[in-house]
Residue frames as a rotation matrix with the C-alpha (Angstrom) as fourth column:
MET 1
0.000 -0.461 -0.887 1.06
0.996 -0.080 0.042 -18.85
-0.091 -0.884 0.459 53.24
ASP 2
0.795 0.309 0.521 0.73
0.361 -0.933 0.002 -15.15
0.487 0.186 -0.853 54.09
ASN 3
-0.014 -0.963 -0.270 3.98
0.955 0.067 -0.290 -13.52
0.297 -0.262 0.918 54.36
THR 4
0.031 0.081 0.996 2.66
0.232 -0.970 0.072 -10.09
0.972 0.229 -0.049 55.14
VAL 5
-0.618 -0.332 -0.713 3.96
0.756 -0.001 -0.655 -8.51
0.217 -0.943 0.251 58.27
ARG 6
0.140 0.769 0.624 1.14
0.397 -0.621 0.676 -6.45
0.907 0.153 -0.393 59.90
PRO 7
-0.822 -0.321 0.471 1.09
-0.244 -0.548 -0.800 -4.06
0.515 -0.772 0.372 62.89
ASP 8
-0.077 0.824 -0.562 -1.09
0.415 0.539 0.733 -5.95
0.907 -0.177 -0.383 65.29
SER 9
0.071 0.002 -0.997 -0.21
0.995 -0.063 0.071 -4.02
-0.063 -0.998 -0.007 68.38
LYS 10
0.753 0.259 0.605 -0.77
0.357 -0.933 -0.045 -0.41
0.553 0.250 -0.795 69.13
ARG 11
0.950 -0.312 0.027 1.89
-0.150 -0.378 0.914 -0.44
-0.275 -0.872 -0.406 71.81
PHE 12
0.086 -0.964 0.252 4.87
-0.021 0.251 0.968 -1.93
-0.996 -0.088 0.002 70.00
ALA 13
0.043 -0.175 -0.984 6.39
-0.936 -0.351 0.022 -1.42
-0.349 0.920 -0.179 66.54
VAL 14
0.971 0.226 0.085 6.10
-0.167 0.882 -0.441 -4.33
-0.174 0.414 0.894 64.07
VAL 15
-0.017 -0.976 0.219 9.20
-0.521 0.196 0.831 -6.46
-0.853 -0.100 -0.512 63.57
THR 16
0.825 0.201 -0.529 10.37
-0.564 0.369 -0.739 -7.75
0.046 0.907 0.418 60.28
ARG 17
0.857 -0.510 0.078 12.86
0.498 0.857 0.133 -10.43
-0.135 -0.075 0.988 59.58
GLU 18
0.388 -0.690 0.611 15.37
0.555 -0.355 -0.753 -7.94
0.736 0.631 0.245 58.23
GLN 19
0.559 -0.161 0.813 15.57
-0.584 -0.773 0.248 -6.02
0.589 -0.613 -0.527 61.53
LEU 20
0.956 -0.014 0.294 16.81
-0.237 0.557 0.796 -9.14
-0.175 -0.830 0.529 63.32
ASP 21
-0.114 -0.990 -0.080 20.26
-0.963 0.091 0.252 -10.40
-0.242 0.105 -0.964 63.89
ALA 22
-0.527 -0.123 -0.841 21.18
-0.551 0.803 0.228 -14.04
0.647 0.584 -0.491 62.73
LYS 23
-0.973 0.205 -0.109 19.77
0.227 0.739 -0.634 -15.69
-0.049 -0.642 -0.766 65.95
GLY 24
-0.400 0.873 -0.281 16.57
-0.284 -0.409 -0.867 -13.67
-0.872 -0.267 0.411 65.70
GLN 25
-0.121 0.316 -0.941 16.23
-0.992 -0.002 0.127 -14.56
0.038 0.949 0.314 62.06
ALA 26
-0.835 -0.146 -0.530 16.62
-0.180 0.984 0.013 -18.22
0.520 0.106 -0.848 62.92
VAL 27
-0.769 0.638 -0.022 13.80
0.149 0.145 -0.978 -17.87
-0.621 -0.756 -0.207 65.48
TRP 28
-0.205 0.660 -0.723 11.66
-0.757 -0.575 -0.310 -16.09
-0.620 0.484 0.617 62.78
ASP 29
-0.436 -0.092 -0.895 12.36
-0.824 0.441 0.356 -18.89
0.362 0.893 -0.268 60.24
GLU 30
-0.986 0.075 -0.149 11.52
0.141 0.855 -0.499 -21.58
0.090 -0.513 -0.854 62.77
ARG 31
-0.525 0.839 -0.141 8.15
-0.131 -0.244 -0.961 -19.88
-0.841 -0.486 0.238 63.40
ILE 32
-0.089 0.431 -0.898 7.36
-0.966 -0.257 -0.028 -19.93
-0.243 0.865 0.439 59.75
LYS 33
-0.740 -0.336 -0.583 8.33
-0.439 0.898 0.040 -23.58
0.510 0.285 -0.812 59.59
GLN 34
-0.945 0.326 -0.014 5.96
0.219 0.603 -0.767 -24.38
-0.242 -0.728 -0.641 62.38
VAL 35
-0.157 0.968 -0.194 2.88
0.385 -0.121 -0.915 -22.45
-0.910 -0.219 -0.353 61.42
SER 36
-0.280 0.052 0.959 3.34
0.959 0.063 0.277 -21.60
-0.046 0.997 -0.068 57.76
ASN 37
0.720 0.487 0.494 3.12
0.518 -0.851 0.083 -17.87
0.461 0.196 -0.865 58.50
VAL 38
-0.355 -0.827 0.436 5.28
0.187 -0.520 -0.833 -15.03
0.916 -0.214 0.339 59.60
PRO 39
-0.652 0.106 -0.751 5.16
0.757 0.142 -0.638 -14.20
0.039 -0.984 -0.173 63.30
THR 40
-0.297 0.658 0.692 1.95
0.141 -0.686 0.714 -12.33
0.944 0.310 0.111 63.97
GLY 41
0.698 0.707 0.113 0.13
0.039 -0.194 0.980 -10.78
0.715 -0.680 -0.163 66.98
HIS 42
0.900 -0.270 0.344 1.85
-0.385 -0.117 0.916 -11.48
-0.207 -0.956 -0.209 70.23
PHE 43
0.619 -0.665 0.418 4.50
0.664 0.727 0.175 -13.49
-0.420 0.169 0.892 68.43
ASN 44
0.322 -0.452 0.832 5.51
0.598 -0.585 -0.548 -10.49
0.734 0.674 0.082 66.41
VAL 45
0.776 -0.035 0.630 5.76
-0.449 -0.732 0.513 -8.41
0.443 -0.681 -0.584 69.60
MET 46
0.829 -0.425 0.363 7.89
-0.132 0.482 0.866 -11.01
-0.543 -0.766 0.344 71.21
MET 47
0.580 -0.675 0.456 10.38
0.798 0.357 -0.486 -10.85
0.165 0.646 0.746 68.29
HIS 48
0.604 -0.499 0.621 11.75
-0.502 -0.844 -0.190 -7.83
0.619 -0.197 -0.760 70.02
ALA 49
-0.098 -0.610 0.787 13.00
-0.934 0.329 0.139 -10.61
-0.344 -0.721 -0.602 72.31
PRO 50
0.068 0.176 -0.982 13.44
-0.861 0.507 0.032 -13.45
0.504 0.844 0.186 69.98
GLU 51
-0.830 -0.476 -0.291 14.49
-0.241 0.777 -0.582 -15.93
0.502 -0.413 -0.760 72.62
LEU 52
-0.711 0.654 0.259 11.28
-0.346 -0.005 -0.938 -15.34
-0.612 -0.757 0.229 74.49
SER 53
0.180 0.728 -0.662 9.29
-0.966 0.004 -0.258 -15.75
-0.185 0.686 0.704 71.35
ARG 54
-0.355 -0.315 -0.880 11.12
-0.607 0.794 -0.040 -19.07
0.711 0.520 -0.473 70.65
ARG 55
-0.993 -0.116 0.037 10.43
-0.098 0.585 -0.805 -20.48
0.072 -0.803 -0.592 74.19
VAL 56
-0.350 0.933 0.086 6.78
-0.574 -0.141 -0.806 -19.67
-0.740 -0.332 0.585 74.11
ALA 57
0.261 0.440 -0.859 6.39
-0.955 0.245 -0.165 -21.16
0.138 0.864 0.485 70.66
GLU 58
-0.685 -0.530 -0.500 8.17
-0.456 0.847 -0.274 -24.26
0.568 0.040 -0.822 71.77
LEU 59
-0.817 0.466 0.340 5.51
-0.150 0.397 -0.906 -24.94
-0.557 -0.791 -0.254 74.46
GLU 60
0.115 0.866 -0.486 2.78
-0.815 -0.197 -0.544 -24.18
-0.567 0.459 0.684 71.88
SER 61
-0.166 -0.313 -0.935 4.50
-0.878 0.479 -0.004 -26.72
0.449 0.820 -0.355 69.53
TYR 62
-0.967 -0.176 0.184 4.24
-0.248 0.819 -0.518 -29.35
-0.059 -0.547 -0.835 72.22
PHE 63
-0.378 0.904 0.198 0.58
-0.189 0.134 -0.973 -28.99
-0.906 -0.405 0.120 72.35
ARG 64
0.279 0.417 -0.865 0.21
-0.897 -0.209 -0.390 -29.06
-0.344 0.884 0.316 68.58
PHE 65
0.186 -0.305 -0.934 2.44
-0.764 0.552 -0.333 -31.96
0.617 0.776 -0.131 67.81
ASP 66
-0.671 -0.624 -0.401 3.21
-0.210 0.678 -0.704 -34.05
0.711 -0.388 -0.586 71.08
ALA 67
-0.617 0.454 0.642 0.26
-0.738 -0.052 -0.673 -33.83
-0.272 -0.890 0.367 73.58
THR 68
-0.897 0.410 0.167 -2.30
0.418 0.908 0.013 -36.57
-0.146 0.081 -0.986 74.01
ILE 69
-0.176 0.848 -0.500 -5.13
0.043 -0.501 -0.865 -33.96
-0.983 -0.174 0.051 73.81
SER 70
0.029 0.262 0.965 -6.91
0.925 0.359 -0.125 -34.26
-0.380 0.896 -0.231 70.61
LYS 71
-0.858 -0.376 0.350 -6.78
0.490 -0.802 0.341 -31.36
0.152 0.464 0.873 68.13
LYS 72
-0.065 0.899 0.433 -10.51
0.227 -0.410 0.884 -30.65
0.972 0.156 -0.177 68.45
ASP 73
0.599 0.262 -0.756 -10.34
0.779 0.025 0.626 -30.79
0.183 -0.965 -0.190 72.25
ARG 74
-0.375 -0.868 -0.325 -7.27
0.892 -0.434 0.129 -28.55
-0.253 -0.241 0.937 72.21
GLU 75
-0.812 0.052 0.581 -8.86
0.319 -0.793 0.519 -25.94
0.488 0.607 0.628 70.02
PHE 76
0.261 0.960 0.097 -12.13
0.311 -0.179 0.933 -25.99
0.914 -0.213 -0.345 71.96
VAL 77
0.480 -0.191 -0.856 -10.41
0.862 -0.078 0.501 -25.61
-0.163 -0.978 0.127 75.44
THR 78
-0.682 -0.729 0.054 -8.22
0.724 -0.664 0.186 -22.85
-0.100 0.166 0.981 73.84
LEU 79
-0.382 0.589 0.712 -11.40
0.242 -0.680 0.692 -20.98
0.892 0.437 0.117 72.89
CYS 80
0.649 0.634 -0.422 -12.75
0.546 -0.002 0.838 -21.29
0.530 -0.774 -0.347 76.44
VAL 81
0.112 -0.663 -0.740 -9.46
0.912 -0.227 0.341 -19.93
-0.394 -0.714 0.579 77.88
VAL 82
-0.831 -0.414 0.372 -9.11
0.531 -0.790 0.306 -17.04
0.167 0.452 0.876 75.49
ARG 83
0.029 0.901 0.433 -12.72
0.282 -0.423 0.861 -16.11
0.959 0.097 -0.266 76.02
GLU 84
0.627 0.227 -0.745 -12.25
0.772 -0.052 0.634 -16.17
0.105 -0.972 -0.208 79.81
GLY 85
-0.264 -0.831 -0.490 -9.13
0.787 -0.479 0.388 -13.86
-0.557 -0.283 0.780 79.21
GLU 86
0.695 0.633 -0.341 -11.05
0.274 -0.671 -0.689 -11.68
-0.665 0.385 -0.640 76.76
ALA 87
-0.309 -0.944 -0.118 -8.27
-0.049 -0.109 0.993 -12.15
-0.950 0.313 -0.012 74.33
ARG 88
0.542 0.771 -0.334 -9.92
-0.354 -0.151 -0.923 -11.20
-0.762 0.619 0.192 70.99
PHE 89
0.022 -0.662 -0.749 -6.87
-0.997 -0.074 0.036 -11.79
-0.080 0.746 -0.661 68.85
GLY 90
-0.827 -0.419 0.375 -6.61
-0.470 0.881 -0.054 -15.34
-0.308 -0.221 -0.925 70.21
TRP 91
0.009 0.920 0.392 -10.32
-0.047 0.392 -0.919 -15.92
-0.999 -0.011 0.046 69.60
GLY 92
0.559 0.286 -0.778 -9.94
-0.692 -0.356 -0.628 -14.73
-0.457 0.889 -0.001 65.98
ARG 93
-0.285 -0.881 -0.377 -7.13
-0.955 0.294 0.035 -17.14
0.080 0.370 -0.925 65.48
HIS 94
-0.955 -0.128 0.267 -8.65
-0.215 0.920 -0.327 -20.23
-0.204 -0.370 -0.907 67.11
GLU 95
-0.052 0.993 0.107 -12.31
-0.477 0.069 -0.876 -20.00
-0.878 -0.097 0.470 66.21
PRO 96
0.359 0.231 -0.904 -11.85
-0.931 0.151 -0.331 -21.02
0.060 0.961 0.270 62.56
ARG 97
-0.663 -0.685 -0.303 -9.67
-0.605 0.728 -0.321 -23.93
0.441 -0.030 -0.897 63.74
ALA 98
-0.754 0.417 0.507 -12.16
-0.320 0.441 -0.838 -25.11
-0.573 -0.795 -0.199 66.09
LYS 99
0.329 0.891 -0.312 -14.83
-0.712 0.016 -0.702 -25.05
-0.621 0.453 0.640 63.38
GLU 100
0.115 -0.332 -0.936 -12.65
-0.898 0.368 -0.241 -26.95
0.424 0.869 -0.257 60.91
LEU 101
-0.805 -0.573 -0.154 -12.06
-0.449 0.758 -0.473 -29.54
0.388 -0.312 -0.867 63.49
GLY 102
-0.461 0.794 -0.397 -15.75
0.300 0.560 0.772 -30.12
0.835 0.237 -0.497 64.06
VAL 103
-0.755 0.333 -0.565 -16.73
0.518 -0.224 -0.825 -28.08
-0.401 -0.916 -0.003 67.09
PRO 104
-0.059 0.895 0.442 -20.36
0.988 -0.010 0.153 -27.09
0.142 0.446 -0.884 66.27
PRO 105
-0.566 -0.206 0.798 -20.88
0.279 -0.959 -0.050 -23.36
0.775 0.195 0.601 65.67
VAL 106
0.501 0.811 0.300 -23.75
-0.124 -0.276 0.953 -23.39
0.856 -0.515 -0.038 68.28
VAL 107
0.642 -0.350 -0.682 -21.24
0.762 0.393 0.515 -24.66
0.088 -0.850 0.519 70.89
ILE 108
-0.505 -0.835 0.218 -18.75
0.807 -0.547 -0.223 -21.92
0.306 0.063 0.950 69.93
ASP 109
-0.188 0.491 0.851 -21.52
-0.049 -0.870 0.491 -19.36
0.981 0.050 0.188 70.33
LEU 110
0.798 0.453 -0.398 -22.16
0.338 0.211 0.917 -20.74
0.499 -0.866 0.015 73.80
VAL 111
0.120 -0.821 -0.558 -18.56
0.983 0.019 0.184 -20.10
-0.141 -0.570 0.809 74.77
ARG 112
-0.545 -0.308 0.780 -18.59
0.550 -0.833 0.056 -16.70
0.633 0.459 0.624 73.06
THR 113
0.058 0.746 0.664 -21.60
-0.198 -0.643 0.740 -15.62
0.978 -0.175 0.110 75.04
LYS 114
-0.817 -0.507 0.274 -20.40
-0.393 0.141 -0.909 -17.18
0.422 -0.850 -0.314 78.28
ALA 115
0.156 0.975 -0.160 -23.49
-0.566 0.221 0.794 -19.25
0.809 -0.034 0.587 78.56
PRO 116
0.283 0.033 0.958 -24.18
-0.942 0.197 0.272 -21.15
-0.180 -0.980 0.087 81.66
LEU 117
-0.726 -0.638 0.258 -22.54
-0.604 0.770 0.204 -24.65
-0.329 -0.008 -0.944 82.02
ALA 118
-0.323 0.693 0.644 -25.95
0.109 0.703 -0.703 -26.34
-0.940 -0.157 -0.303 81.87
ALA 119
0.583 0.497 -0.643 -26.49
-0.552 -0.338 -0.762 -24.90
-0.596 0.799 0.077 78.33
PHE 120
-0.279 -0.746 -0.604 -23.61
-0.954 0.144 0.263 -26.97
-0.109 0.650 -0.752 76.89
PRO 121
0.568 0.394 -0.723 -23.88
-0.533 0.845 0.042 -30.39
0.627 0.361 0.690 75.42
GLU 122
0.968 -0.152 0.199 -22.69
-0.088 0.535 0.840 -33.18
-0.234 -0.831 0.505 77.75
GLU 123
0.625 -0.751 0.213 -19.56
0.765 0.534 -0.361 -33.87
0.158 0.389 0.908 75.70
TYR 124
0.073 -0.570 0.818 -18.31
0.292 -0.772 -0.564 -30.23
0.954 0.280 0.110 76.25
LYS 125
0.834 0.437 0.337 -19.34
-0.068 -0.525 0.849 -29.59
0.547 -0.731 -0.408 79.81
LEU 126
0.737 -0.542 -0.404 -16.17
0.609 0.272 0.745 -30.91
-0.294 -0.795 0.530 81.62
PHE 127
-0.151 -0.784 0.602 -13.91
0.946 -0.291 -0.142 -28.99
0.286 0.548 0.786 79.21
VAL 128
0.070 0.313 0.947 -15.72
0.207 -0.933 0.293 -25.79
0.976 0.176 -0.130 79.84
GLU 129
0.950 0.313 -0.015 -15.99
0.057 -0.127 0.990 -26.24
0.308 -0.941 -0.138 83.53
PHE 130
0.497 -0.857 -0.140 -12.32
0.823 0.413 0.391 -27.10
-0.277 -0.309 0.910 83.78
ALA 131
-0.332 -0.580 0.744 -11.14
0.795 -0.596 -0.110 -24.15
0.508 0.555 0.659 81.61
ARG 132
0.428 0.546 0.720 -13.40
0.043 -0.808 0.588 -21.72
0.903 -0.221 -0.369 83.45
GLU 133
0.963 -0.050 -0.265 -12.15
0.269 0.233 0.934 -22.93
0.015 -0.971 0.238 86.82
MET 134
0.359 -0.910 -0.207 -8.49
0.786 0.175 0.593 -22.75
-0.503 -0.376 0.778 85.98
ALA 135
0.203 -0.305 0.930 -8.09
0.783 -0.520 -0.341 -19.92
0.588 0.798 0.133 83.42
GLY 136
-0.110 -0.351 0.930 -6.23
-0.054 -0.932 -0.358 -17.16
0.992 -0.090 0.084 85.20
THR 137
0.799 0.565 -0.209 -6.91
0.106 0.210 0.972 -18.61
0.593 -0.798 0.108 88.54
ARG 138
-0.336 -0.882 0.332 -4.85
-0.461 -0.154 -0.874 -18.15
0.821 -0.446 -0.355 91.65
LYS 139
0.077 0.441 0.894 -6.66
-0.964 0.261 -0.045 -20.75
-0.253 -0.859 0.445 93.65
PRO 140
-0.786 -0.397 0.474 -6.47
-0.345 0.918 0.198 -24.48
-0.514 -0.008 -0.858 93.94
LEU 141
-0.497 0.595 -0.632 -8.35
-0.531 0.368 0.763 -26.70
0.687 0.715 0.133 91.50
PRO 142
0.163 0.624 0.764 -11.23
-0.971 0.240 0.011 -28.19
-0.177 -0.744 0.645 93.49
GLU 143
-0.694 -0.463 0.551 -10.47
-0.480 0.868 0.125 -31.85
-0.536 -0.178 -0.825 94.27
GLU 144
0.133 0.794 0.593 -13.94
0.149 0.576 -0.804 -33.06
-0.980 0.195 -0.041 92.96
LEU 145
0.842 0.178 -0.509 -13.31
-0.438 -0.324 -0.838 -31.39
-0.314 0.929 -0.195 89.56
PHE 146
-0.227 -0.961 -0.157 -9.74
-0.965 0.199 0.172 -32.61
-0.134 0.190 -0.972 89.40
ASN 147
-0.527 -0.047 0.848 -11.02
-0.317 0.937 -0.146 -36.25
-0.788 -0.346 -0.509 90.15
ARG 148
0.557 0.822 0.115 -13.71
0.043 0.110 -0.993 -36.03
-0.829 0.558 0.026 87.42
ALA 149
0.602 -0.355 -0.715 -11.22
-0.796 -0.343 -0.499 -34.85
-0.069 0.870 -0.489 84.85
LYS 150
-0.448 -0.882 0.148 -8.65
-0.872 0.467 0.144 -37.44
-0.196 -0.065 -0.979 85.76
ALA 151
-0.263 0.402 0.877 -11.26
0.032 0.912 -0.409 -40.22
-0.964 -0.080 -0.252 85.53
ALA 152
0.771 0.635 0.044 -12.42
0.059 -0.002 -0.998 -38.96
-0.634 0.773 -0.039 82.18
TRP 153
0.799 -0.497 -0.339 -9.10
-0.545 -0.360 -0.757 -37.97
0.254 0.789 -0.559 80.54
GLY 154
0.661 -0.648 -0.378 -6.50
0.649 0.747 -0.144 -40.00
0.376 -0.150 0.915 82.47
GLU 155
0.493 -0.521 -0.696 -3.40
0.582 -0.397 0.710 -38.73
-0.646 -0.756 0.108 84.37
ARG 156
-0.525 -0.838 0.150 -1.22
0.710 -0.334 0.619 -37.56
-0.469 0.432 0.771 81.46
THR 157
-0.330 0.465 0.821 -3.98
0.731 -0.424 0.535 -35.86
0.597 0.777 -0.200 79.58
THR 158
0.785 0.594 -0.178 -5.14
0.558 -0.551 0.621 -34.08
0.271 -0.586 -0.763 82.72
ILE 159
0.111 -0.830 -0.546 -1.53
0.638 -0.362 0.680 -32.90
-0.762 -0.424 0.489 83.31
GLU 160
-0.713 -0.373 0.594 -1.44
0.701 -0.378 0.604 -31.56
-0.001 0.847 0.531 79.74
MET 161
0.184 0.858 0.480 -4.83
0.776 -0.426 0.465 -30.05
0.603 0.287 -0.744 80.04
ILE 162
0.719 0.064 -0.692 -3.78
0.604 -0.550 0.577 -28.01
-0.344 -0.833 -0.434 83.02
ALA 163
-0.318 -0.929 -0.189 -0.63
0.540 -0.341 0.770 -26.96
-0.780 0.143 0.610 81.20
LEU 164
-0.489 0.248 0.837 -2.64
0.809 -0.230 0.541 -26.02
0.326 0.941 -0.088 78.07
ILE 165
0.593 0.805 -0.014 -4.91
0.740 -0.537 0.405 -23.84
0.318 -0.250 -0.914 80.12
ALA 166
0.436 -0.524 -0.732 -1.86
0.512 -0.524 0.681 -22.22
-0.740 -0.672 0.039 81.70
HIS 167
-0.593 -0.661 0.460 -0.26
0.708 -0.157 0.688 -21.68
-0.383 0.734 0.561 78.35
TYR 168
-0.263 0.555 0.789 -3.37
0.742 -0.406 0.533 -19.98
0.616 0.726 -0.305 76.83
THR 169
0.755 0.397 -0.522 -3.80
0.649 -0.567 0.507 -17.98
-0.094 -0.722 -0.686 79.95
LEU 170
-0.136 -0.896 -0.423 -0.31
0.468 -0.435 0.769 -16.62
-0.873 -0.093 0.479 79.34
VAL 171
-0.643 -0.017 0.766 -1.20
0.759 -0.145 0.634 -16.02
0.100 0.989 0.106 75.71
GLY 172
0.400 0.889 0.221 -4.27
0.800 -0.457 0.388 -13.99
0.446 0.022 -0.895 76.81
VAL 173
0.598 -0.279 -0.751 -2.15
0.425 -0.684 0.593 -11.93
-0.679 -0.674 -0.290 79.11
LEU 174
-0.543 -0.833 0.107 0.36
0.533 -0.244 0.810 -11.37
-0.649 0.497 0.576 76.30
ILE 175
-0.308 0.526 0.793 -2.42
0.840 -0.240 0.486 -10.36
0.446 0.816 -0.368 73.81
ASN 176
0.653 0.757 -0.038 -4.01
0.687 -0.570 0.451 -7.96
0.319 -0.320 -0.892 76.25
GLY 177
0.450 -0.567 -0.690 -0.76
0.469 -0.507 0.723 -6.54
-0.760 -0.649 0.038 77.65
TYR 178
-0.700 -0.705 0.117 0.72
0.454 -0.311 0.835 -5.90
-0.552 0.637 0.538 74.22
ALA 179
-0.055 0.809 -0.585 -2.71
-0.326 -0.568 -0.756 -4.57
-0.944 0.149 0.295 73.00
VAL 180
-0.979 -0.196 -0.057 -2.83
-0.126 0.357 0.926 -6.95
-0.161 0.913 -0.374 70.04
GLU 181
-0.234 0.946 -0.224 -6.12
-0.740 -0.323 -0.590 -6.40
-0.631 0.028 0.776 68.34
ALA 182
0.116 0.430 0.895 -8.28
0.406 0.802 -0.438 -8.89
-0.906 0.414 -0.082 66.48
ARG 183
-0.895 -0.429 -0.125 -7.67
0.048 -0.370 0.928 -8.51
-0.444 0.824 0.351 62.70
PRO 184
-0.127 0.845 -0.520 -10.35
-0.858 -0.356 -0.370 -7.31
-0.498 0.399 0.770 60.29
GLY 185
-0.002 0.095 -0.995 -11.91
-0.775 0.629 0.062 -10.42
0.632 0.772 0.072 58.67
ASP 186
-0.902 -0.414 0.122 -11.46
-0.389 0.657 -0.646 -12.40
0.187 -0.630 -0.754 61.82
GLY 187
-0.199 0.924 -0.327 -15.37
0.266 0.372 0.889 -12.54
0.943 0.090 -0.320 62.01
LEU 188
0.671 0.676 0.305 -17.22
-0.153 -0.276 0.949 -12.40
0.726 -0.683 -0.081 65.23
THR 189
-0.657 -0.718 -0.228 -15.23
0.018 0.288 -0.957 -12.20
0.754 -0.633 -0.176 68.47
PHE 190
0.026 0.678 -0.734 -17.12
0.969 0.163 0.185 -11.07
0.245 -0.716 -0.653 71.64
């Protein structure tokens, strides 16, 4: 576990546990319990408003521990969404996880370069299409795409997939709005 608190944002001062009141420290400690690390990136910025950090982390925890979406699919879709949102810090955090879970590096590179849908292996196309259509959108999901997703994933997983994309769209906005930068050593971003 890396307990080093680093300034990841140019716009906001880094927060340490010692700066927080008892409620804030409890949120900090819960974050460490969930991810085996001090709050970093956008989560560290949100520690200026600990309850906000807790609530965003709570939704993230749902996807990690309670959703029907497989870990591999979750990390792949997360990469698609943070790439669409150009959230480099998010990419740097999730690319290694996607690789560890078996997403082939060549497929990751297709996401990184925003390759056309036709370039993706069949097993990844629906995820890419769905994430690209939904990430940051303000328009209705096309009925035909929704029907294909629901037929492939079932109702609950489709509901969760839409929420996962919405969550990581939020994360991308937080990363970019807070000016959270990718860390040295995160490897290639985009």
